[in-house]
DRENPA-3360 file (N, C-alpha, C; in nm, 2 decimals, always signed):
BEGIN
1 = MARGSDIP = -1.00/+1.00/+1.87/-0.96/+0.93/+1.75/-0.89/+1.03/+1.65 ~ -0.78/+0.98/+1.62/-0.69/+1.08/+1.53/-0.76/+1.07/+1.40 ~ -0.75/+1.20/+1.32/-0.82/+1.20/+1.19/-0.72/+1.31/+1.10 ~ -0.76/+1.29/+0.98/-0.66/+1.39/+0.89/-0.58/+1.29/+0.80 ~ -0.57/+1.35/+0.67/-0.49/+1.26/+0.58/-0.46/+1.36/+0.46 ~ -0.35/+1.33/+0.39/-0.31/+1.41/+0.28/-0.32/+1.33/+0.16 ~ -0.38/+1.20/+0.15/-0.38/+1.12/+0.06/-0.50/+1.16/-0.05 ~ -0.45/+1.16/-0.17/-0.55/+1.25/-0.26/-0.67/+1.17/-0.29;
9 = ATKTPGRA = -0.77/+1.23/-0.33/-0.90/+1.16/-0.34/-0.94/+1.17/-0.48 ~ -0.86/+1.17/-0.57/-0.88/+1.16/-0.72/-0.96/+1.04/-0.76 ~ -1.03/+1.03/-0.86/-1.10/+0.89/-0.89/-1.03/+0.86/-1.02 ~ -1.04/+0.72/-1.06/-0.99/+0.67/-1.18/-1.08/+0.69/-1.27 ~ -1.04/+0.75/-1.39/-1.14/+0.79/-1.50/-1.21/+0.66/-1.57 ~ -1.35/+0.67/-1.58/-1.40/+0.56/-1.67/-1.48/+0.46/-1.59 ~ -1.45/+0.47/-1.45/-1.53/+0.35/-1.37/-1.67/+0.40/-1.35 ~ -1.72/+0.51/-1.32/-1.86/+0.53/-1.34/-1.91/+0.52/-1.48;
17 = ALVAALLF = -1.84/+0.55/-1.58/-1.90/+0.52/-1.72/-1.90/+0.40/-1.75 ~ -1.81/+0.31/-1.71/-1.83/+0.16/-1.72/-1.95/+0.10/-1.67 ~ -1.98/+0.14/-1.52/-2.11/+0.11/-1.45/-2.23/+0.14/-1.53 ~ -2.22/+0.27/-1.58/-2.34/+0.34/-1.62/-2.37/+0.27/-1.77 ~ -2.28/+0.23/-1.83/-2.30/+0.15/-1.96/-2.36/+0.01/-1.93 ~ -2.32/-0.05/-1.84/-2.36/-0.18/-1.80/-2.50/-0.17/-1.77 ~ -2.54/-0.07/-1.67/-2.68/-0.04/-1.62/-2.74/-0.01/-1.75 ~ -2.72/+0.08/-1.85/-2.78/+0.11/-1.96/-2.82/-0.01/-2.05;
25 = AGLLPASA = -2.73/-0.09/-2.04/-2.73/-0.23/-2.16/-2.82/-0.33/-2.07 ~ -2.85/-0.31/-1.95/-2.94/-0.40/-1.87/-2.86/-0.52/-1.83 ~ -2.73/-0.50/-1.83/-2.65/-0.62/-1.80/-2.60/-0.60/-1.63 ~ -2.64/-0.50/-1.57/-2.58/-0.46/-1.44/-2.72/-0.40/-1.38 ~ -2.81/-0.47/-1.33/-2.93/-0.41/-1.28/-2.90/-0.32/-1.17 ~ -2.96/-0.21/-1.16/-2.93/-0.11/-1.04/-2.96/-0.19/-0.91 ~ -3.08/-0.28/-0.90/-3.09/-0.34/-0.78/-3.00/-0.44/-0.73 ~ -2.92/-0.49/-0.83/-2.82/-0.57/-0.78/-2.69/-0.50/-0.71;
33 = TGEVDCTS = -2.66/-0.39/-0.73/-2.55/-0.33/-0.68/-2.56/-0.19/-0.73 ~ -2.51/-0.10/-0.60/-2.51/+0.03/-0.63/-2.36/+0.07/-0.69 ~ -2.37/+0.21/-0.76/-2.26/+0.26/-0.82/-2.14/+0.28/-0.73 ~ -2.17/+0.31/-0.60/-2.08/+0.38/-0.49/-2.03/+0.23/-0.43 ~ -2.11/+0.12/-0.42/-2.04/-0.01/-0.38/-1.98/-0.05/-0.49 ~ -1.97/-0.04/-0.61/-1.91/-0.10/-0.70/-1.78/-0.02/-0.75 ~ -1.77/+0.12/-0.74/-1.66/+0.17/-0.80/-1.62/+0.29/-0.70 ~ -1.66/+0.30/-0.61/-1.59/+0.39/-0.51/-1.47/+0.32/-0.46;
41 = DAMIVFDA = -1.34/+0.41/-0.40/-1.24/+0.36/-0.36/-1.24/+0.27/-0.25 ~ -1.17/+0.17/-0.24/-1.18/+0.07/-0.14/-1.04/+0.04/-0.08 ~ -1.04/+0.01/+0.06/-0.93/-0.03/+0.13/-0.95/-0.17/+0.18 ~ -0.85/-0.24/+0.17/-0.84/-0.38/+0.22/-0.74/-0.38/+0.33 ~ -0.82/-0.44/+0.44/-0.72/-0.44/+0.58/-0.70/-0.59/+0.60 ~ -0.59/-0.64/+0.59/-0.53/-0.77/+0.58/-0.48/-0.80/+0.73 ~ -0.53/-0.92/+0.77/-0.47/-0.98/+0.89/-0.33/-1.05/+0.86 ~ -0.21/-1.00/+0.91/-0.09/-1.06/+0.90/-0.05/-1.13/+1.05;
49 = SGSMAEMG = -0.13/-1.11/+1.13/-0.09/-1.14/+1.28/-0.04/-1.30/+1.27 ~ +0.02/-1.32/+1.39/+0.09/-1.44/+1.41/+0.00/-1.57/+1.39 ~ -0.13/-1.55/+1.42/-0.22/-1.68/+1.41/-0.25/-1.71/+1.28 ~ -0.23/-1.63/+1.17/-0.25/-1.65/+1.04/-0.15/-1.77/+1.00 ~ -0.03/-1.80/+1.06/+0.07/-1.90/+1.04/+0.04/-2.02/+1.10 ~ -0.08/-2.02/+1.18/-0.12/-2.16/+1.25/-0.16/-2.26/+1.15 ~ -0.13/-2.38/+1.20/-0.16/-2.49/+1.10/-0.28/-2.58/+1.18 ~ -0.33/-2.67/+1.11/-0.41/-2.76/+1.17/-0.57/-2.76/+1.12;
57 = YNGLDRPR = -0.59/-2.66/+1.02/-0.74/-2.65/+1.00/-0.80/-2.80/+0.93 ~ -0.89/-2.85/+0.97/-0.93/-2.98/+0.93/-0.83/-3.08/+0.90 ~ -0.73/-3.07/+1.00/-0.62/-3.17/+1.01/-0.52/-3.15/+0.89 ~ -0.52/-3.05/+0.82/-0.43/-3.03/+0.72/-0.32/-2.95/+0.78 ~ -0.19/-2.98/+0.73/-0.07/-2.91/+0.79/-0.05/-2.80/+0.68 ~ -0.14/-2.69/+0.68/-0.13/-2.60/+0.59/-0.18/-2.46/+0.66 ~ -0.09/-2.35/+0.67/-0.12/-2.23/+0.74/-0.24/-2.15/+0.66 ~ -0.31/-2.09/+0.75/-0.43/-2.00/+0.70/-0.38/-1.91/+0.58;
65 = ILDARKAM = -0.25/-1.84/+0.62/-0.20/-1.74/+0.52/-0.22/-1.78/+0.37 ~ -0.18/-1.91/+0.36/-0.17/-1.96/+0.21/-0.29/-1.97/+0.16 ~ -0.41/-2.01/+0.22/-0.54/-2.01/+0.17/-0.59/-1.87/+0.14 ~ -0.55/-1.78/+0.24/-0.60/-1.62/+0.22/-0.53/-1.58/+0.11 ~ -0.40/-1.61/+0.08/-0.35/-1.56/-0.06/-0.40/-1.60/-0.18 ~ -0.45/-1.74/-0.16/-0.52/-1.81/-0.28/-0.64/-1.72/-0.31 ~ -0.72/-1.69/-0.21/-0.85/-1.62/-0.23/-0.81/-1.48/-0.29 ~ -0.72/-1.42/-0.25/-0.68/-1.26/-0.30/-0.64/-1.28/-0.44;
73 = HDTLPRIA = -0.55/-1.39/-0.47/-0.52/-1.38/-0.62/-0.65/-1.43/-0.71 ~ -0.75/-1.49/-0.65/-0.85/-1.54/-0.76/-0.93/-1.40/-0.77 ~ -0.95/-1.34/-0.67/-1.06/-1.19/-0.69/-1.01/-1.07/-0.72 ~ -0.88/-1.03/-0.68/-0.84/-0.88/-0.69/-0.81/-0.84/-0.83 ~ -0.76/-0.95/-0.92/-0.74/-0.89/-1.05/-0.86/-0.82/-1.14 ~ -0.99/-0.92/-1.12/-1.11/-0.85/-1.18/-1.16/-0.74/-1.10 ~ -1.13/-0.74/-0.96/-1.20/-0.63/-0.87/-1.13/-0.50/-0.91 ~ -0.99/-0.51/-0.92/-0.89/-0.39/-0.95/-0.93/-0.35/-1.08;
81 = ALRRLGLV = -0.98/-0.38/-1.17/-1.01/-0.34/-1.31/-1.14/-0.25/-1.29 ~ -1.21/-0.25/-1.19/-1.34/-0.17/-1.19/-1.32/-0.05/-1.08 ~ -1.24/-0.07/-0.97/-1.23/+0.03/-0.86/-1.07/+0.03/-0.81 ~ -1.03/+0.16/-0.76/-0.89/+0.17/-0.69/-0.90/+0.10/-0.58 ~ -0.79/+0.02/-0.54/-0.77/-0.07/-0.41/-0.67/-0.01/-0.35 ~ -0.67/+0.00/-0.22/-0.54/+0.01/-0.11/-0.53/-0.09/-0.02 ~ -0.44/-0.10/+0.05/-0.41/-0.19/+0.14/-0.34/-0.16/+0.29 ~ -0.41/-0.20/+0.39/-0.35/-0.18/+0.52/-0.31/-0.31/+0.58;
89 = TYGAAMDG = -0.21/-0.32/+0.65/-0.18/-0.47/+0.70/-0.16/-0.45/+0.85 ~ -0.17/-0.57/+0.93/-0.14/-0.54/+1.06/-0.09/-0.67/+1.11 ~ +0.03/-0.67/+1.18/+0.10/-0.79/+1.24/+0.24/-0.80/+1.20 ~ +0.24/-0.83/+1.07/+0.37/-0.86/+1.01/+0.48/-0.74/+1.01 ~ +0.59/-0.76/+1.03/+0.71/-0.67/+1.03/+0.72/-0.64/+0.87 ~ +0.73/-0.51/+0.84/+0.75/-0.48/+0.71/+0.91/-0.44/+0.69 ~ +0.95/-0.43/+0.57/+1.10/-0.39/+0.54/+1.15/-0.29/+0.63 ~ +1.25/-0.26/+0.70/+1.30/-0.15/+0.77/+1.24/-0.14/+0.90;
97 = DTDDDLCK = +1.14/-0.22/+0.94/+1.07/-0.20/+1.07/+1.14/-0.25/+1.18 ~ +1.17/-0.17/+1.27/+1.27/-0.22/+1.38/+1.19/-0.22/+1.52 ~ +1.07/-0.19/+1.52/+0.98/-0.18/+1.63/+0.97/-0.31/+1.68 ~ +0.98/-0.34/+1.82/+0.97/-0.46/+1.88/+0.80/-0.47/+1.94 ~ +0.76/-0.37/+1.92/+0.62/-0.36/+1.99/+0.52/-0.43/+1.87 ~ +0.46/-0.56/+1.92/+0.41/-0.63/+1.82/+0.26/-0.57/+1.79 ~ +0.21/-0.47/+1.86/+0.10/-0.39/+1.84/+0.10/-0.29/+1.75 ~ +0.24/-0.24/+1.72/+0.25/-0.12/+1.65/+0.28/-0.15/+1.50;
105 = RVSMTFAP = +0.27/-0.28/+1.47/+0.30/-0.31/+1.33/+0.18/-0.31/+1.23 ~ +0.13/-0.17/+1.22/+0.03/-0.16/+1.13/+0.07/-0.06/+1.04 ~ +0.05/-0.09/+0.90/+0.11/-0.02/+0.80/+0.01/+0.01/+0.67 ~ +0.01/+0.12/+0.63/-0.08/+0.15/+0.51/+0.02/+0.14/+0.39 ~ +0.03/+0.02/+0.32/+0.11/+0.01/+0.23/+0.08/+0.05/+0.11 ~ -0.04/+0.07/+0.07/-0.09/+0.15/-0.06/-0.22/+0.22/-0.01 ~ -0.19/+0.34/-0.06/-0.34/+0.42/-0.09/-0.41/+0.37/-0.20 ~ -0.56/+0.40/-0.21/-0.62/+0.36/-0.33/-0.56/+0.39/-0.46;
113 = SPNAAGPI = -0.52/+0.30/-0.54/-0.46/+0.33/-0.65/-0.52/+0.24/-0.77 ~ -0.52/+0.28/-0.91/-0.57/+0.21/-1.01/-0.48/+0.08/-1.05 ~ -0.54/-0.02/-1.09/-0.48/-0.13/-1.12/-0.38/-0.18/-1.02 ~ -0.42/-0.18/-0.88/-0.35/-0.21/-0.79/-0.34/-0.35/-0.76 ~ -0.39/-0.47/-0.84/-0.40/-0.60/-0.79/-0.26/-0.65/-0.78 ~ -0.18/-0.62/-0.88/-0.03/-0.68/-0.89/+0.05/-0.64/-0.79 ~ +0.05/-0.50/-0.74/+0.15/-0.47/-0.62/+0.08/-0.51/-0.49 ~ -0.04/-0.52/-0.48/-0.11/-0.58/-0.35/-0.07/-0.71/-0.34;
121 = LNLIDGIE = -0.10/-0.80/-0.45/-0.07/-0.93/-0.43/+0.09/-0.97/-0.39 ~ +0.17/-0.90/-0.48/+0.30/-0.91/-0.44/+0.36/-0.89/-0.30 ~ +0.29/-0.79/-0.25/+0.33/-0.78/-0.11/+0.25/-0.88/-0.01 ~ +0.13/-0.91/-0.03/+0.08/-1.02/+0.05/+0.15/-1.15/+0.02 ~ +0.21/-1.17/-0.08/+0.27/-1.30/-0.11/+0.41/-1.30/-0.01 ~ +0.47/-1.19/+0.00/+0.58/-1.18/+0.07/+0.57/-1.16/+0.22 ~ +0.45/-1.15/+0.29/+0.42/-1.15/+0.41/+0.46/-1.26/+0.49 ~ +0.53/-1.24/+0.62/+0.55/-1.35/+0.70/+0.45/-1.31/+0.84;
129 = PDGNTALT = +0.35/-1.37/+0.86/+0.26/-1.35/+0.96/+0.34/-1.35/+1.09 ~ +0.31/-1.24/+1.18/+0.37/-1.23/+1.30/+0.30/-1.13/+1.39 ~ +0.33/-1.09/+1.51/+0.28/-1.00/+1.58/+0.13/-1.01/+1.64 ~ +0.07/-0.92/+1.70/-0.06/-0.93/+1.74/-0.16/-0.85/+1.66 ~ -0.30/-0.87/+1.70/-0.40/-0.81/+1.63/-0.47/-0.69/+1.65 ~ -0.39/-0.60/+1.59/-0.43/-0.45/+1.62/-0.52/-0.40/+1.51 ~ -0.63/-0.48/+1.50/-0.74/-0.44/+1.38/-0.81/-0.31/+1.41 ~ -0.83/-0.26/+1.53/-0.90/-0.14/+1.55/-0.81/-0.03/+1.49;
137 = EAVNLAAR = -0.69/-0.03/+1.53/-0.58/+0.08/+1.46/-0.57/+0.06/+1.32 ~ -0.59/-0.06/+1.26/-0.56/-0.09/+1.11/-0.69/-0.03/+1.05 ~ -0.79/-0.06/+1.09/-0.92/+0.00/+1.01/-0.93/+0.16/+1.02 ~ -0.90/+0.19/+1.14/-0.89/+0.35/+1.18/-0.78/+0.42/+1.06 ~ -0.68/+0.34/+1.06/-0.59/+0.40/+0.96/-0.64/+0.40/+0.82 ~ -0.70/+0.30/+0.77/-0.77/+0.27/+0.64/-0.90/+0.38/+0.63 ~ -0.96/+0.40/+0.73/-1.06/+0.50/+0.73/-1.02/+0.64/+0.72 ~ -0.89/+0.69/+0.74/-0.86/+0.82/+0.72/-0.84/+0.85/+0.57;
145 = VFDQPPRP = -0.84/+0.75/+0.47/-0.84/+0.79/+0.35/-0.96/+0.86/+0.30 ~ -1.06/+0.84/+0.36/-1.20/+0.90/+0.32/-1.27/+1.01/+0.40 ~ -1.18/+1.05/+0.49/-1.23/+1.18/+0.58/-1.18/+1.30/+0.55 ~ -1.09/+1.34/+0.46/-1.02/+1.47/+0.41/-1.03/+1.48/+0.26 ~ -1.14/+1.52/+0.20/-1.27/+1.55/+0.26/-1.35/+1.43/+0.27 ~ -1.46/+1.43/+0.35/-1.55/+1.30/+0.38/-1.60/+1.27/+0.23 ~ -1.59/+1.15/+0.22/-1.62/+1.09/+0.07/-1.67/+0.94/+0.09 ~ -1.77/+0.90/+0.01/-1.79/+0.75/+0.02/-1.67/+0.66/-0.01;
153 = GVIVLVTD = -1.68/+0.54/+0.06/-1.57/+0.45/+0.03/-1.60/+0.30/+0.10 ~ -1.53/+0.22/+0.08/-1.54/+0.10/+0.14/-1.43/+0.05/+0.18 ~ -1.42/-0.03/+0.33/-1.32/-0.10/+0.39/-1.37/-0.25/+0.41 ~ -1.28/-0.33/+0.37/-1.30/-0.47/+0.38/-1.20/-0.53/+0.48 ~ -1.24/-0.57/+0.59/-1.14/-0.61/+0.68/-1.15/-0.77/+0.66 ~ -1.02/-0.82/+0.67/-1.03/-0.97/+0.66/-0.94/-1.02/+0.78 ~ -1.02/-1.10/+0.87/-0.94/-1.11/+1.01/-0.98/-1.27/+1.06 ~ -0.88/-1.33/+1.11/-0.91/-1.46/+1.17/-0.94/-1.46/+1.33;
161 = GEETCGGA = -0.93/-1.34/+1.37/-0.96/-1.33/+1.54/-1.01/-1.20/+1.58 ~ -0.97/-1.17/+1.69/-1.04/-1.05/+1.76/-0.93/-0.96/+1.80 ~ -0.95/-0.85/+1.85/-0.85/-0.73/+1.88/-0.78/-0.80/+2.00 ~ -0.64/-0.77/+1.99/-0.57/-0.81/+2.11/-0.44/-0.71/+2.14 ~ -0.48/-0.58/+2.10/-0.39/-0.48/+2.12/-0.46/-0.36/+2.19 ~ -0.56/-0.41/+2.27/-0.64/-0.29/+2.35/-0.75/-0.20/+2.28 ~ -0.74/-0.21/+2.14/-0.82/-0.13/+2.09/-0.98/-0.15/+2.11 ~ -1.07/-0.08/+2.08/-1.21/-0.11/+2.10/-1.28/-0.08/+1.96;
169 = PCALAADL = -1.30/-0.19/+1.90/-1.37/-0.18/+1.76/-1.51/-0.12/+1.76 ~ -1.59/-0.14/+1.85/-1.72/-0.09/+1.85/-1.73/+0.05/+1.88 ~ -1.63/+0.10/+1.97/-1.60/+0.26/+1.97/-1.56/+0.31/+1.86 ~ -1.48/+0.26/+1.76/-1.46/+0.30/+1.65/-1.56/+0.30/+1.54 ~ -1.62/+0.18/+1.55/-1.75/+0.19/+1.46/-1.83/+0.29/+1.48 ~ -1.88/+0.34/+1.61/-1.96/+0.45/+1.64/-1.90/+0.58/+1.59 ~ -1.77/+0.59/+1.61/-1.71/+0.72/+1.54/-1.73/+0.72/+1.41 ~ -1.69/+0.62/+1.33/-1.69/+0.62/+1.18/-1.84/+0.64/+1.15;
177 = ARDTPGLT = -1.94/+0.58/+1.19/-2.08/+0.61/+1.15/-2.11/+0.76/+1.19 ~ -2.06/+0.82/+1.29/-2.10/+0.96/+1.30/-2.02/+1.05/+1.21 ~ -1.90/+1.04/+1.20/-1.80/+1.10/+1.12/-1.78/+1.09/+0.98 ~ -1.79/+0.97/+0.95/-1.78/+0.95/+0.79/-1.90/+0.86/+0.75 ~ -2.01/+0.94/+0.73/-2.13/+0.85/+0.70/-2.13/+0.78/+0.58 ~ -2.04/+0.82/+0.49/-2.06/+0.75/+0.34/-1.95/+0.64/+0.34 ~ -1.90/+0.59/+0.45/-1.81/+0.48/+0.47/-1.86/+0.36/+0.50 ~ -1.86/+0.25/+0.44/-1.89/+0.11/+0.47/-1.79/+0.03/+0.50;
185 = VHVIGFRV = -1.81/-0.03/+0.62/-1.70/-0.14/+0.68/-1.77/-0.27/+0.66 ~ -1.70/-0.36/+0.57/-1.74/-0.49/+0.59/-1.65/-0.58/+0.63 ~ -1.67/-0.69/+0.74/-1.60/-0.77/+0.79/-1.60/-0.91/+0.77 ~ -1.49/-0.99/+0.73/-1.49/-1.11/+0.68/-1.42/-1.18/+0.78 ~ -1.48/-1.29/+0.87/-1.41/-1.36/+0.94/-1.37/-1.47/+0.90 ~ -1.25/-1.50/+0.88/-1.18/-1.63/+0.84/-1.14/-1.72/+0.94 ~ -1.21/-1.85/+0.95/-1.18/-1.93/+1.04/-1.17/-1.87/+1.18 ~ -1.24/-1.78/+1.22/-1.24/-1.73/+1.35/-1.28/-1.82/+1.45;
193 = RSQFFGWE = -1.21/-1.84/+1.58/-1.23/-1.93/+1.69/-1.23/-1.86/+1.82 ~ -1.30/-1.91/+1.91/-1.31/-1.85/+2.05/-1.19/-1.84/+2.11 ~ -1.17/-1.79/+2.21/-1.05/-1.79/+2.31/-1.04/-1.91/+2.36 ~ -1.15/-1.98/+2.40/-1.15/-2.10/+2.48/-1.10/-2.20/+2.38 ~ -1.10/-2.20/+2.25/-1.07/-2.31/+2.16/-0.92/-2.28/+2.13 ~ -0.83/-2.36/+2.20/-0.68/-2.33/+2.16/-0.63/-2.41/+2.03 ~ -0.52/-2.33/+1.97/-0.48/-2.41/+1.86/-0.37/-2.51/+1.89 ~ -0.32/-2.53/+2.00/-0.23/-2.64/+2.04/-0.26/-2.76/+1.96;
201 = GGDGNPTV = -0.38/-2.81/+1.99/-0.44/-2.92/+1.95/-0.47/-2.92/+1.79 ~ -0.46/-2.82/+1.73/-0.50/-2.81/+1.59/-0.66/-2.77/+1.59 ~ -0.69/-2.78/+1.45/-0.84/-2.73/+1.42/-0.90/-2.85/+1.34 ~ -0.90/-2.97/+1.39/-0.93/-3.08/+1.32/-1.07/-3.14/+1.35 ~ -1.12/-3.08/+1.44/-1.26/-3.12/+1.50/-1.38/-3.03/+1.41 ~ -1.45/-3.10/+1.32/-1.54/-3.03/+1.22/-1.67/-3.00/+1.30 ~ -1.67/-3.03/+1.44/-1.80/-2.99/+1.51/-1.77/-2.87/+1.58 ~ -1.65/-2.80/+1.57/-1.64/-2.69/+1.64/-1.74/-2.57/+1.60;
209 = PETISPAE = -1.81/-2.51/+1.69/-1.92/-2.41/+1.64/-1.85/-2.29/+1.60 ~ -1.91/-2.24/+1.50/-1.87/-2.11/+1.43/-1.87/-1.99/+1.53 ~ -1.76/-1.91/+1.51/-1.76/-1.80/+1.61/-1.75/-1.68/+1.51 ~ -1.82/-1.60/+1.57/-1.84/-1.45/+1.52/-1.73/-1.35/+1.59 ~ -1.62/-1.28/+1.50/-1.55/-1.19/+1.56/-1.60/-1.08/+1.63 ~ -1.56/-1.03/+1.74/-1.61/-0.90/+1.80/-1.60/-0.80/+1.71 ~ -1.54/-0.80/+1.59/-1.52/-0.67/+1.51/-1.66/-0.67/+1.43 ~ -1.74/-0.75/+1.44/-1.88/-0.74/+1.37/-1.94/-0.61/+1.38;
217 = CLAQATGG = -1.92/-0.55/+1.50/-1.97/-0.43/+1.51/-1.95/-0.32/+1.42 ~ -1.84/-0.35/+1.37/-1.78/-0.23/+1.26/-1.87/-0.23/+1.13 ~ -1.93/-0.35/+1.11/-2.01/-0.37/+0.98/-2.14/-0.34/+1.02 ~ -2.20/-0.37/+1.15/-2.33/-0.33/+1.21/-2.35/-0.18/+1.20 ~ -2.26/-0.11/+1.24/-2.27/+0.03/+1.27/-2.26/+0.10/+1.14 ~ -2.20/+0.07/+1.03/-2.17/+0.13/+0.90/-2.25/+0.09/+0.78 ~ -2.34/-0.02/+0.81/-2.43/-0.05/+0.72/-2.37/-0.16/+0.62 ~ -2.26/-0.22/+0.67/-2.18/-0.32/+0.60/-2.24/-0.47/+0.64;
225 = EYVSTETV = -2.14/-0.55/+0.58/-2.19/-0.71/+0.61/-2.07/-0.78/+0.70 ~ -2.11/-0.86/+0.78/-2.03/-0.96/+0.84/-2.05/-1.09/+0.77 ~ -1.95/-1.15/+0.73/-1.94/-1.28/+0.64/-1.85/-1.38/+0.73 ~ -1.90/-1.50/+0.76/-1.81/-1.60/+0.84/-1.76/-1.69/+0.72 ~ -1.64/-1.71/+0.72/-1.58/-1.81/+0.60/-1.49/-1.92/+0.66 ~ -1.51/-2.04/+0.62/-1.41/-2.14/+0.67/-1.33/-2.20/+0.56 ~ -1.36/-2.19/+0.44/-1.29/-2.25/+0.33/-1.23/-2.13/+0.23 ~ -1.14/-2.18/+0.13/-1.10/-2.08/+0.05/-1.22/-2.04/-0.05;
233 = EELIRALN = -1.30/-2.12/-0.10/-1.41/-2.09/-0.18/-1.50/-2.01/-0.10 ~ -1.55/-2.02/+0.01/-1.62/-1.91/+0.08/-1.55/-1.79/+0.10 ~ -1.42/-1.77/+0.12/-1.33/-1.66/+0.14/-1.35/-1.59/-0.01 ~ -1.35/-1.65/-0.11/-1.35/-1.60/-0.23/-1.48/-1.54/-0.27 ~ -1.60/-1.60/-0.22/-1.73/-1.56/-0.25/-1.76/-1.41/-0.16 ~ -1.68/-1.44/-0.04/-1.72/-1.31/+0.06/-1.63/-1.19/+0.00 ~ -1.50/-1.21/-0.06/-1.43/-1.09/-0.12/-1.52/-1.03/-0.25 ~ -1.57/-1.12/-0.32/-1.65/-1.08/-0.45/-1.79/-1.01/-0.39;
241 = QTLGCPLY = -1.85/-1.06/-0.28/-1.95/-1.00/-0.23/-1.96/-0.87/-0.17 ~ -1.83/-0.85/-0.11/-1.81/-0.71/-0.04/-1.73/-0.61/-0.12 ~ -1.66/-0.67/-0.23/-1.57/-0.57/-0.29/-1.59/-0.56/-0.44 ~ -1.67/-0.66/-0.50/-1.69/-0.66/-0.64/-1.83/-0.62/-0.69 ~ -1.84/-0.63/-0.84/-1.97/-0.61/-0.89/-1.99/-0.75/-0.94 ~ -2.08/-0.85/-0.89/-2.08/-0.99/-0.93/-2.11/-1.01/-1.07 ~ -2.20/-0.93/-1.13/-2.24/-0.94/-1.28/-2.13/-0.90/-1.37 ~ -2.05/-0.80/-1.34/-1.94/-0.75/-1.39/-1.83/-0.86/-1.41;
249 = GALAPVRT = -1.80/-0.91/-1.28/-1.69/-1.02/-1.25/-1.73/-1.12/-1.34 ~ -1.85/-1.18/-1.37/-1.87/-1.29/-1.46/-1.86/-1.24/-1.61 ~ -1.87/-1.11/-1.64/-1.87/-1.09/-1.76/-1.73/-1.06/-1.81 ~ -1.66/-1.03/-1.70/-1.50/-1.02/-1.74/-1.42/-1.10/-1.65 ~ -1.41/-1.23/-1.70/-1.31/-1.32/-1.62/-1.18/-1.30/-1.63 ~ -1.11/-1.32/-1.55/-0.95/-1.31/-1.56/-0.89/-1.43/-1.57 ~ -0.81/-1.46/-1.67/-0.75/-1.59/-1.71/-0.61/-1.58/-1.66 ~ -0.58/-1.68/-1.58/-0.45/-1.69/-1.51/-0.36/-1.80/-1.60;
257 = P = -0.25/-1.80/-1.62/-0.15/-1.89/-1.70/-0.15/-2.03/-1.60;
% end
């Protein structure tokens, strides 16, 4: 597995001080969330594969990408106020991409940056889902941010399916647990369906059993969480749970016009 990155590891001033002040004031109990979890740099790995354009959820003519965008708009502004965020996407062709290999459309569009909500949301809003699910390579690319030098960090993978490009997520999980012990990977499964459940007839059957993505092992091996989500509200809660400091988010709501 390739390693190495020249991405700077500088921290955003004031984040640790903010959490310390909340802890001192008794507004953010240490038992509720750790400083590393709340303020260390984080990478979002966003599924932009073709299945995110599929329609038919609960009989609604609405692609999943729209609901994923809505959840991101709800959560990222308040999360980005506390920690630096970066973004890796897989599936969608980016501007200037001439590669026809649908498994090579993996791109780090942002390294962890302060106040990154706006640029990340603008990019996600412009994504047209396409291509295959190279989630293993995408998580590996995100992990390189944290390995030179090794430092704590968080990766949150948002995916609606399983690896389709030959990657081995559980082998990567073992490598990350061994080589980057301060790295935590959370996996949010968004309307994940088994291979036997085809999308040709839509997803209108509410009795379809919940399916867990094979990428769950990335969370298990690194001390992260796997969260299954079906609705926008559940996805919002999962993003707050894995990326945010819930009590701080409640203290500093973001108003939208």
